[in-house]
N, C-alpha and C positions, 0 to 999 in steps of 0.2 A: 644802195649797194650793201650786200651782206658782208659782215666782217669775217675774215678767215678764222677758222677754228684755232684756238690757242692752246689746245691740249691734245695729247696723243690718245686717240680713241681706242687703239689696240691695248695700250697700257691700262686705260680705264676699264675695259672689258676684263682684263686679267685681274685687276684689283677687285672688281665687283664679283668675279667668279670666286675668288678666295673668300670674300665676305659672305656670299650666299652659301658656300660650302660649310663655313663655320657656324653660321647663324640660321640659315634657312631664309626663305623668301619673306615670310610674314614678320619675322623678328629682325628684319633689316629695314628700318624706316628710311625714308628719303633723306632726312637730314644727316643720318650716319653715312649713307652712300655718298652724298655730295662732299661731306667732310673727308672721307677716306680717299675719294677720287681727286680731291683738291679742285673741284669745280662748283659752280653755282647751279641751282636747279634749272635755270633757264638754259644753260649750256647742256645739261643732261637731256632736257626735253628736245632741244634743237638737234642733238646728235643721235638720240635713241628713240625719241617719240614719247617715251614714258618709262617708268620703272619696269613695266612688263617687257618693253622693247629691249632694255638693257639686260634683263634677266634672260630673255630669249637668245640674245647674242652670246651671253656668258655660257649658257647651257649648250648651245650649238658648238662653241669653241671647245668646251670640256669634252663633249661627246666625240667630236672629230679627233681630238688628241687621244682619247681613250681607245678608239678603234685603231688608229694609226699605231699606237704603242703595242697593242695586242697583235696586230699584223706583223710588226717588226720582230717581236719576240717569238712568234710561232713560225715564222718563215726562215729562221736560221737553220743551219744544217745539223742542229742538235736533235736527239731523239725526243719524242713527244713528252715522255715523262719528265725528262730533265728540263725541257722548256716550260712545261706547265708548273712544275715544282718551283722553278725560279720565279716565274710570274706570280704565283700565289704567295710565296714567301716574301716577295717584295711588297705585295699588298699588306701582308701581316706586319712586316717591319714598319711600313709607313703608318699604318693604323695605330700600332703600339707607340711609335715615336710621337705622334701628334693626333690623339683620338678625337680632338675637337675639330680637326680639319674636315673630317667626314667625306662622303662621296656625294657629289652634286647630283648624280643620276639617281641614287637611292632617295635623296631628299626630294628630288623632283617627282619621283614615282609615288612617294607617300604624301608629301605636303601639297602637291598641286594636281592631285588625281582628278579634280573637277575642272581643270583648265585644259581644254581640248588641244591647244597648240603644244602644251607641255607634254601631254600624254602621247601625242603624235611623235614628238622628238624622242621620247623615251622608247617608244616602239621601234622607230627607225634605228635607233642606236642598238637596241637589243637584237634586232634582226641582223644588223651589220656585224655585231660581235659573234652572233651564232654562225653567220656565214664564214667569217674568218676562222673560227674554231672548227667548223665542219670541214673546211678545206684542209686545215692542218691535220685533222684526225683522219681524213681520207688518205692523205699522203702517208701518214703513220701506218694505216692499215695495209697499204700497198707494200710498205717496208717490213711488215710482219710485227709491228710494235704493239698491236692491240690484241686482246684476247679474242678467241674464236667467237664469232657471232655478235661481236660488239657493233652497234649501229652508230656511225659517226654523228648523224643528226641528233639522235637521242643523247649521246654523250655531250655534244656541244650545248644542247638545251640544259642539261644538268649543270654543266660548268658555268654557263651564264647565270643560272639561278644561284648556284653555290657562291659565286663571287659576290653577288648582291647580299646574300646572307652573311658572308664573311665580313663585309663592310658594316652591316648592322651589328654584328657581335663586337666588332672593333669599337663602334660607337658606344656600345654597352660596357666598354672597358674590360672585355675578356682579356686575360693575360696571354702572353706569347705562347706558353706551353699549351694552353687550351686551343688557341688558333692553329698552331703548328700541328697538333694532333688531329684537328679537323681536316687540315690539308692532306695529311697522310691518309686518313680514311677516305677522303674524296678521290684521291688518285688511284685507289684500289678499283674503282669502277672501270679502269682501263684494262684490268687483268682478264 
């Protein structure tokens, strides 16, 4: 009879997610993972199958939270410029406060580009973020908040791309003034 699991797998995924965000997949060896998670390698393999399995769950959780947060922020009754400015400045503040934390989605897209399952998760997440932003921008267009001739799909694709670039610049230790200036420039695409 198998012994019951003696650790919280949800908490383990959260801790692994933070570690993968800070260090990346390759720079996070199994001994460091098991030490930070407070479990043995046998328990890790029993719960997640492998380091890849744990990474996949961490990435999936991160991506789901990212899209849910984006939907929550853009579905408010706030005009689109205010909502997007708040979202982007929150990202800037987070990156400036803890630049080593990084973005797991950016890490996944760059570090694991040869791993099909990771690439698929990144694509699904980018498509979901694009869909959320497209919906918000379509609603904004109906309210007259976008410049004439602005295409919500194109704007959403630009913003999805811009957010990833913003994270990269945060990782490169760009300062708050630089990043906030980039946000101001990016929001002009709505005019």
